N, C-alpha and C positions, 0 to 999 in steps of 0.2 A: 713479296707477298701481295701488295696492292696491285702490281701489274698482272698477276695471275687471276685475280678475282674481279678485276675491273669490268670485264665484259658482262658480268652478272647484272649490271645496271640495265642492260638491254635485254638480257636473256630472261630475267625473272618476270617482268611484265609480259614478255612474249609467251612464256610457258603458261602463265596465268590466263592469258587470252585464249589459249588452246584448251585449258582445263575447265574454265567456268561453264561453258555450255553443257558439259558432261555431268555436272554436279547438281545436287538439289539446291534450291534457292537459298536457304539459310546457310548452308555450308559455303556456297559460292560468295555470299555477301561478306562473311567474316574472313574467308580466305583472301578476298580483295583488300580487306583492311590490313591483313598480315603482309601481303605483297607490298602495299604502299609503305608500311613501316620498314620492311627489309630494304627497300630502295633508298629511303632516307638515311638509315643507319649506314648503309654501304657507301653512299655519296659522302657522308660526313667522315667516315673512316678513311677513304681514299684521299679526301682533301686534307685531313690532318697529317697524313703521311707525306704529302708533297709540299707542305708548308715550308719546310726547311730543306727540301730536296728539289731536284730539277723536274720539269714536266717529263712525261714519258709517252711513248707510242706503243699501242698494242696491235700486233699484226695477227689477224684471225687465222688460225690454223698454221701459224708459223711461216706463212707466205711473205715474200718481200713486198714492200709497199708498192712497187711499180706494177706488180701482177696480182696482188691480193687486196684484201679489204683491211684498211688501217683505221684505227681510232686514236685520237689525240686527247690526252688528259693534261690540262693545265689549270691554274688557279681560277681563272675567269670561267672556263667551261664548267668546272665543278661547283663553283658558287651558284651559277645559274641552275645546275642540276639539283642542288640542295633546295633552291627556291621552288623549283617545279615539283620536286618530290614532297616538299612541305605542303604545297597547295593540294597535291593528290591526297595526302594523309588527312589533312584538315577537312577536305571535301567529304571523304569517306566517314569521318567521325560525325560530321554534321548531318549527313543525309541517310546514313546506313539503316537506321530503324524504319525509315519511310520509303525505301526503295521499292519494297513489294507493293506499296499503295500506289506509287507513281507509275511503275512499269508493269505490274502484274506478271503475266506469263512471259513478257519480254525482258524480264530482269537479267537473266544470264546473258542475253544478247547485249544488253546495255553494258554490263560489267566487262564483257569481252572486248567490245568496241572502245570502252574507256581505257582499258589496259593497252590496247593497240595504239591508241592516240598518244598515251604517255611514252610508250616504247619508241614510237617514231620520233617524238620530240627529243628524247635522250639521244637517239641515233643522229638526228639533225645537228645537235649541239656537238657531239663527240666525233663524228666521222671526219676523216681527212681525205676524202675522195669525192670529187664533184659529181660523179655519176651515182655513187651510192647515196649521196645527198638527195638526188632526184628520186631514188627509190623510196627513201624515208619520207620525202615530201609527198609522194603519191599515197603512201600508207596513211600518213597524217590526214590528207585530204579525204580519202575514201571513208575513213572512220569518222571524220567530222561531218560529212554529208549524211551518213547514216544516223549519227547521234542527233543532229538537228531534226531529221525527219521523224524522230520519236516523239516530237512535240505535237500539239493539237492545232486545229484551225489551219492557218496558212503555212504551217511548218514544212509541208511537202513542197509548196511553191518556193519558199525561202531556200530550202535545200537544193532544189533544182536550179535556181538562179546561181547559187554558190557553186554548184557542180559545173555549170557552163563557164562561168567566169574563172573559176579555179583551174579548169582544164586548159583554158586559154593561157593563163599564167604559167602553168607547168609546161605547156608546149613551147612557149617562148623561152623559158629557162633551158629546156632540153636542146632546142635549136642552138642556143648560145654555147652550151657545153659541146655540141657537135662541132661547131666552128673552132673552138679551142683545141679539141682533140685532133682535128684535121690539121691544124697549124703546128701543134707542139708534140703530138704523139703520146701524150700521157694524160691521166685523169687525176693523179694524186696531187694534192695542193702543194706539198713541199717540192715535189719534182717540177711542177709547173713554175713555182717561184724561182727555183734555181735556173731554169731554162730562160724564163722571161727576162731576168736581170741582164742577160748577155745578148739580147736580140733587139733588133729594131722592130717596133710594133707598127704594123700596117693596117690596111683597111679591114681585113678579115677579123683582126683583134678588136677593132672599133665596133664592128657589127656584132660580134659575140658579146661584147661588154654591154651594148645597148639592149640586146635581147634578154640577157640575164637580169639587168636592172629593171626593165619593164615587167618581166615575169615576177620578180620578187616584190616590186611595188604593188602589183595587182594582188599578190598573196597577202601583203601587209594591210591592204585596204586603204592605201594612201589616196587622198583626193587627187584626181577625180575618179579613181577606180574603186570607190568605197561603196557603191550601190548595193552590193550583196550583203555587207556587214550588218547594218542596223536591223534589217528584217530577219537575218539568220539568228542573231542573238536575242531578238525580241520574242520570236515565236518558238525557239527551242525550249525544252524543259528547263526550269530554273536550275536543276541539279547539273545540267550541261553547261549553260551559259556561265555559271559560277566559276568553273575551272577553265572553260574554253576562252572566254573573253580576255582574261588577263594573260593567257599563255600564247595563243595562236599568233597574234600580231607581233608579239615580242620575239618569238622564235624566228619569224620571217625577217624582222629587222636585224636580228643577230646574224642571219644568213647573209644579208647584204654586207655586213661588216666582215664576216668570215671569208666569203668567196672573193670579194674585191680586194680587201687588204691582205688576205692570205696569199693571193697570187701576185698582185701588183703593188708597187709602192705608191705613196701619195703623189709624188711628182709624175709618175707614169699615168695615173688616172687623170691628173690635171692636163697633161699633154694630149691624151686621147680624147678627153671631153673638156675642151677649153671653156665651154659654156655651162659647166656643172653647177654654177651658182643659180641657174634656172630653177633647180630643185629647191634651193633655199627660198627663192621668191614664191614658188608654188606652195611650199610649206607655210610661209608667212600668210599668204592669202587664205589658205584653208584654216589656219588657227583663228584668224579674225572671223571667218565665216561660222565655224562651229562654236566659237565663243559667243557670237551674237545670237545664234539660234538656241543655245542651251537655256537662256533665260525665258524662252517662249514655251518650253515644254511643260506639260501638266501631268507627267508621270515620272517617277523616280528612275525607272530603268531607261527610259528614253533620254532623260537628262544625263545619266551616267554614260550612255552610249555616245552622246555629243562630246562629253569630256574625253572619252576613250579615243574618238576620232581626232580630237585636237592633240592628244598626247602622242598619237602616231606621227603627227606632223612635227612635234617637238623632236622626235627621233630622226625623221627624215632631214629636217633642217640642220640639226647639230652634226649629223653624219656628213652632209654635203658641204659644210664649211671646210672640211678636210684640213683641219689643223690638229696638232697633238692635244691641245686643251679641249677642243670641241669633241674629239673622238673619245677622250676619257670621260667627258660629261655624258656622251651617248651611251657608253658602257654602263656607267652608274645608273642612268635613267632606265635602262632595260630592267635592271634589278629592282629599283625602287618603284617603278610604275607597275610592274607585275604584282607587287605586294599591295599597292594602293588600290588598283582596280579590283583585285581579289577581295580586299576588305570591303569595298563599296558593294560589290555584288553579293557577298555572303550576308551583309547586313540587310540588303533588299530581300534575299531569300528568307531571312528570319522574320522580317515584317510580313511577307506574303504567307508564311507558315501559319500565323494567327489571323492576319487581316484579310487574306485571300486576294489582295489587290495592292498595287503600288501607285494607283492613281491619286493625285493630290486630293481630290474630292472625298476619297475614302480614308484619308489619313488624319482627319480632324481630331485633335486632342490625343492622338495615339502615343505621343511622348509621355503622357501621364499614365497610360496603361502599360506601356513597354519602355520604361525609362532607360534601362541598361542598353537595350538594342538601339534605341533612338540616339542615345549619346554616342554609341560606337559609330553609327552612321555619320553623325555630325563631325566626329573626329576624323573619319575617313575623308570627308569633304574638306575639312580644314587642312589636311595634309596635301590634298590635290590642289588647294588654293596656294599652299606654300607657307604654312605657319611653322616656325621653328618650335621645338627641336626635331620635328618629324622629318622624315626623309624627303618629302615633297619640297620643302624649303631648299635643302642642299642641292637637290636634283635641278631645280629651276635656277638656283644661283650659279651652279657650274655651267649650265647651258648658256645663260645670259652672259656670264663672264667670257666664255669662249667666243660667243657671237660678237661682243663688243671689242675683243682683242683683234678680231679680223674685220672690224668696221661694218658688221652686219647689224646696224642699229635698229632697223625696222623689224627684223626677225626677233631681236631681243625685246623690243617694245610689244610685239604681238603676244609674247608670253605673259607680260604684265597685264595686257588687255584681257587675255583669257582668264587670268586670276581674278581680275575685277568683275568680269561677267559671272564667274562662279560665286563670288562674294554676294552679288546681287541676287542670284538664284537661291543661295543659302538663306539670305535675309528674308526673302519672300516665303521660304519654306518653314522657318522656325515658328512664326505665329500660327501657322496651320497645325504644326505638330504639337505645340504646347499650350496654346491659348484659346483655341476654338473648342466648342462643345464636342466631346468625343462621340464617334460613331460606335455603336454597340458591336463588339467582336465576340468570337466564340468563347474566349477564355478571359477571365479577369486577371490572370497571371501573365508575367513576361514569358519568354521562351524557356524551354527546359535547360537544366544546368549544362548538359552536353553541348548545346548550341552556344550558351554563354561562354563556355571554355574556348570554342573555336573563334567566336567574336573577339574575345580578350586576346587570344594569340595573334590574330590578324592585326589588331590595333597596336599591340606591344611590339610587333615586328617593325612597324613604321617608326616607332620611337627608337628601337634598337639600331636600325640601319641609319637613322638620322644622327644619333649620338656618336656612332662609330663610323661615320661617313668618311672621315679622313683616313682611317686605317683601311677601309674598304677600297677607297680610291687608289691607295698604294698597291693593293693586291691586284686590282684589275687593270691598272694603267700599263 
């Protein structure tokens, strides 16, 4: 049964994307809510069915994997799908009554692009074919460009910059895939894996590997390829950055894991790229850099974007240590960081809903006017700092432990430095939020109950993943 309906995870948002532009705004809004609920329930149902069973492969149309389109469903893939679909649903609950105010006549276009974005993300996670992965990568990119361009001010410029750099990244990835296909004659990850294990890997494989890595690092926004990212998320509509910021970079990081370790073994990667520790050093430098500039920001969104860029480097560094413990930490951090960044951005969206600004100068005393929202944001920051029992503590602990086991002490120290910088930033922020004379805002109340529910769910998820981190690590390792 799960095998037969599994493809609906991709088909439901795709059908929704086709239908939304044909419907009236109110119908389209609430249909998008139903779509997000269906995907979440479906992902949970399939996951519950494979908990005690083996992973399975779905071959579209019954075609064999070497000539058709194949999707792979395992525990890690489905946990990530559950996280993404939860973010989709919570975003809809949070914003749905205000979509018509934000987008006006463009509402159905937004809902269609949003559904395409999530459909492509599910496709990227589940596909077992490196060319179909490129197709989903392009759908994700095109929908992202259009979603960002829906913003005001410099949104068009930010979207254009993202388009140019994103196209370069996608082209590099496609070139790498072309080299692999020319060398091995197949595009299926499992077929490639079985062929690669029995062959001597030469210069063409090295070139393909380098091209794929560069393309995906650019898509991730890894330093020094991050130029597109801050402007894109800063100028996009808040309802877009709330779901895109926690998802896009994590999906790209997941692809790095999926393509490289799905095809090659750790020893083969180390032989092909003997200087792979360069990426660990690059990540270390960027963590120190973004940690240092985070305390200089005067805007909540900009501060959180600095944290996001540092978190991307956590993933890059832990991946390129290339040990079993660091790769397990990498997998766990993909899940936990998606939830932490979502919690941070949805809290900022709630603050901007009443306060119309997230600049520090406009936040004076807002903690007394919006106590629930402000405390949720502080808790999100504390999780990003690494306070137990929230998931941020265990995430950083596993990464630092994996780094120290392989004697990457400076990389481990950079995570501690980043946490210290965020502690300083939080320490500077708390007096502004709670102790200064408050600025008059539109309402004397906190955000509506619907928004409080979303904020509570986002924060509770951080505690849930933290408390059950041991069980989660067993499932995804």
